[in-house]
N, C-alpha and C positions, 0 to 999 in steps of 0.2 A: 603652507601645506594644504590649507582649505582651498585656495585657488587652484592648486595643482590637481586636487581630487575633482573640483568642479569641472575642470577642463578634460577630465577623463584620462589622464596620462598615468601610466603605471611604471614604477621603478622597483626592480627586484631589491629585496632586503627583508630582514627578519620582521621589522615593524609593519611593513606593507603586507607581508604574508600573514601575519597575525591578524591584521585588520580585515583582510579578505576572508580568512577562515572564520572569524567571529561573525561577520556579516552573513556569509553563506549558511552557517549553522543556524543563525537566527531565522533566516528565510525558511529553511527546511523545518525548523522546530515550529514556527508559527503556521506553516502549511498543514502540518500534522495536528496542531492544536485546533485549527479551524475545522478539520474534518472530524476529529474526535469529540469536540464539544457539543456537536449536533446530535450525537447518538442518543444520550440519555434523555434529551428533552423533546425529541421528535413527536412522541404521542400527544403530549400537552401543547406543543406548538401547532400541530394540525387540528386538534380540538379547538384551540384559541382562534385560529384563522378561519376554519370552515366548519367547526362543530362536528368533526369526524370521530366515530367510535374508534376503539382499538382495532377492531377487525377491518373497519373501512380505511383507516389511517395507514395501515400496513402496506396496502397496495400502492397508495400514493407516495408513501416514503420510498418504496422500491423503485417507482418511476423516477423520483427525484434523484435517487443514487444512480440510476442508469443514465440520466441526463447528464449529471456530473462526469460520470465515466466516459461517455461518448465525447464530450468536449476535451477531456484530457487525452484521450486516444488520438483525436484528430490534430489537436494544436501542439502537442509535445514536440513532435518533429519540426513543425513549422516554426515555433518559437526557437528551437535549437538552430534552424537555419537562418532565421533573422539575426540571432545573436552572432553567428559566424560572419554576417554582412555588416551589421551596424555596431557590433560590440556587446559585451554582456551587460554593462552597466545600465543602458537605457531600457533593455528588456526587463531586467529584474526590478528596476525602480518603477516602471510603468505597471508591471504585474502586481507589485506590492500595493501600489495605491488602488489598483482595480479591486484587489482582495479586501482592502479596507472598506471601500465603497460597497462591495457585496455584503459585507458584515452588517453595515448600517441599513441596507435594503431589507435584509433578513429581519432586523430588529424592528423595522417599520412595516413590513409587508402586510397589506390588508386583505389580500386575496391569494388563492392557490396560483394564479397566473404570475404574480410578483415573485413567489417563491420559486417557481420554475425559472423565470428570468434570472434570478439571483444565483441559482445553481449553475446556469449556463455561464455567467460571468465568473463564478468561482472556478468551474472546470477549466476555463480558458486561462485564468490567472494562476491557477494552481499547477498548470502543466510546465512548470519552470524547473523541475528537478534536473533535467538534462543540462540546462543552461547554468544552473548553480554548480553542478559537478564539473562542468567545463571550466568554470572559474578556478576551481582547485587544481585542475590540470594545467592551466595557464601559469599559475604562480609557483608550482611545485616541481622539484626535481623527481626523476623516476622513483628513486629510493624513498622519497617522502610520500608518495601518493597513497600507499596502503594506510599509513598513519592518518593522513588527511581524510581519506574516505571513512576511516574508522570513526573519527570525530563526527563526521556528517551522519553516519549510521546511528551513532549515539544520540545525536539531536533529534533524528527521526523517531527512535524508540521513546525518548523522553516525552516527545510531543504526544505520541499515542498513549502514553501512560497518564500524563497530567491533563490532556485535553478532556477525556470523558469525566474525570473527577471534578474538574473546574466547571464543565458544563452543568453537571449534576448539582453541584454546590450552589452555584449562582442562579440555576433554574429554580431552586427551591424558593428563592425570593421572588423572582419574576421570570416567566419563561423567555422574555426577550433580552434579559440582562446580559447573558453570555455573549451575544452578539455585539452589544455595545462595548463590552470590555475587550473583546477581540479586535474590533474595529479601531478603537483607540490605541491599543498596543501596536497593532500592525502599521498604523499611520505614523506612530512615533518612530518605528523601526525605519520606515521609508524616508522620513525626514532626516534621521540620523545618517542613513545610507547616502542621501543626496550630498551631504557635506562631507562625509568621511570615507565613502567607498570609492576607490579608484577603478578606472577601466583597466581590465586585466588582459585584453586581447590587442596585441600590437597591430599597427596598421599593415604591416607586411604579411601578417598571417590571416587576413581577412579575404573572403571569397564572395563571389556574386551569389545572391539567393536564387535558388532554383526550386520551384514548386514540385517538379518531378522528383527531386531528391528527398523532399519531405514526405516520404511515403511510410506510413506506420506499419505496413506489412512487408516492407522490403527485406528486413533481416530474416523474418520467418520464411520467406520464399527462398532466400539464399541458402538457409541452413538445411533445406530439403535435400541437398546433395550428400548429406550424411545420414542414411536411412535409420541406423540404429539410434542415433541421437534424436531423430525426429520421433521415433516411437516413445522414448523416454519423455520427450516434450509432451506427447499426448497424455501420458500418465500424469504429468505435472499439471496439465491443463484441467483434468478432471478433479485433482486435488484443489486447485484453486477455486473451481466452481463450488466445491463442497465448503471450503473455508469461508467463502463469502456469505454463507448462511448466518454467520455471526453479525456481521455489519448490517446485514439486510433487515433482519427481524428481531434482533436481540432485545431492544428496548420494548418492542411490543410483546414479545414472548414473555419477558420477566414480569411485565406489568400484568399480563393475563393470568400467568401461572402463580406468581408469588405476590402480586399486588405491590411491587416495588415502586417507590417514589423516584423521581429523577436522580436524587443523590445516591440512593442504594444502587440504581442501575449504573450510574457513572463509576461508583466504587467497584462493582463487579467487573466492568470493562477494564479499568486500571489494574485490578488485581490480575486479571488474566494476561494483560500486556506485561506486567512485572514479572509473572511467572514464566512467560515465554522468553523474556529477555535473559533471566537467570539461567534457564535451561540452555538456551543457545550460547550464552557467554561462558558457562562454567562446565557444561556436561557434553556438548555436541562434539568437540574436538576429541576428548578422551574416549568417549563411547565409540565413535566412528574408528578411531586409531585401534581400539581393542577388538572390535567385532567386525569391522568392514562396512562398506557402504550398503551392500546388499542385505545383510542381516539387519542393519539399522533401519532400512526401508520396511521390511516386513514387520519389524518390532513396532514401528510407529503406525503401520496400518492397523495392527490389532488395537493399539492404544486409541487411534482416532475413531475406529468403529465403535469401541466400547464407550468412549466419551459422548459420541453423538447419540447413541442408543439411550444412554442414561439421560441426557437432555431431552430426548424425544418423549420419554415417558415420566419425566419428573413431575412431582405433585407439590413440591415445596421449595423454598429458598435453599434449604440444606441440601436437597438433592441436586440443585443447580450447581452449588459450589463443589459438590463431589464431582460432578462432570467436568467443571473447570480445572479442578486439581489434577485430574487424570489427563485432560486434554492438553495441558501445557507440555507434557512430555512428548507430544507429537511434533515439537519444535525441531526434532532431528531430521524430519522428513525432507524438507526443501534443501537444506545443506547437502544431505547425502546424495540426492538426485543431481544437484548442480555439480558435486564433486565427480560423479560418474560421467556426466556429459562433458565436463571440461577435459577429462582424461581421454575421451573419445573424439575430441575436436582438435584439429591441427592448430598450431600456435598462430597462424595467420588468419584464423576464422574465429578466434575467441570473442572479438567484438561483435561479430554477427550472432554469435550464440546468445551473448547477453542482450542484445536487441530483440532476438526472438523471444527470450523469456519475458522481457518486458512487454512485448506485443501481446503475448498470451495472457499475461496478468491483466492487461487493459481489456482484452476481449472478455475474460471472466468477469471483470468488474462491470461490464456492459450487460452481459447475458444473465448472470446469476441473481442479482437483486430482484429484478422484476419476477422472475420465476419463483423465487423463495417467498416473496411477498404475496404473490397471488395464491400460492399454496397454503400460506398461513391463513389468509382471509377465507379460503374455501373451507378450511377445517375449523374455523372459529365463528362463522356467521350462524344465523338462526336456522339454517337448513343443513341437513346431512349430518355426517359424523363429526364429533368434536375431538380434535387432537391438536392443540397448539404447537406440539413439537413435531408435526409432520415434516416441515422442512429438513429437520435434523435426520429423519428417516431416510429422505432422499440424499442427504449428504453422506450417510453411511453407505448407501448404495453406490454413490459415486467413487468413494474411497475403495470399495471392493473392486469396482470396475478398473480403477487405476492400478490396483495390485495385479489384476489379470494381465493388463497391458504390459506393465513392467516386468512380468515374468517372461513374456516373449522377448523383450529387450535383454533381460539378464542372460537368457540362454544364448542369444546371439553374441553378447559381449564375452561369454565364456570361451567362445571358440574363435572369434574374429580377432586378428592382431590389432594392437593399438597403432595409431599413426606413427610414422617414423620419428625417432628421437624422443618418443614419449613412452614407449613400452618399457616395462620394468617388472621384474619378478614379483616385487611387492604388490603391484596393481593386479597382476595375474592371479596371485593367490587370494585376492579378494573374492573370486568366484568359486573357490574350492568348497 
């Protein structure tokens, strides 16, 4: 069996499916861990590497996040195309080893230039979600895919919950220790995968690599033929810009406002992630079924603006947790918007829609961190007004802008027919 896996042959069967599922979930989990563990220790890491203050470090941290996001945006479709040509196994194993090397670079980096180089490597190697999900499609029957994707989503959520807590806990001992731990674990997963992970893409299903097809904006351009959906996507984009205020400046903001250590910062991020997971898993379906997508969107707009304004003017750790506790109920927002968009998109364009959503998320990841970080620095340096929560004021404004755009789309959807074979009295009543 080891020789069979090393040669990259895949044979369908419950044992092989389970092996692929576990390996893919491990990749997704550790990708999320690698991103999350950096959040709580970033202020101390930048102080250790370059002697930067909290205010100065926020700008550099935002640029590091933007660098990471640019690499993911560019290389995600490229790695997906390469996996269609050469198979999933080599792409994932090489990316895993690159991710492990990146972790060790972060643990050693003596200058800011090395940190930026590490983020470039991490962004490229972390752009493997499309390839990982393609593995699940390769080995599953159509009726199994929702379940398999659910497992992968759970792995992603767990990574974002445990990553910040792990980073904060290990960072209390030594700011570089989280990267050493992550590098060792990821390297072990890569070694395990080399011996136990089979190739899932059959030779007959491979195609030539085309750089022209590896276009990160292709799906977004294609979905423009559905104007109402495009308007909703505009609202979703503003929401994503607002939500990136958390990942952009959270560790610097909480250190400035509440004096939190890496452990307390990581604990707060994990608490927020856990709250979002509970709300999405237990409440989203019943709430949307009871009140409809449109009412759910407006409810979460009120919740989101309230949460951001509490954070903007918080003066203590208690106030920050009040903002977190309210903010987790905004988890309804994206599922409600996606439900509306899928109902307004023909069946043969659903893939394009999901690609467009992914492209917008990537663009928000590129644009927002630098803006939020620069705003934080401008309001925490020694000149001008002092308001560490200024980025959250901007986030609240973006949410209100999204609500205005969504109102235009909701009025169009109330009168325009659904695509053929998708219209139903139930959906039409959503806008009553």
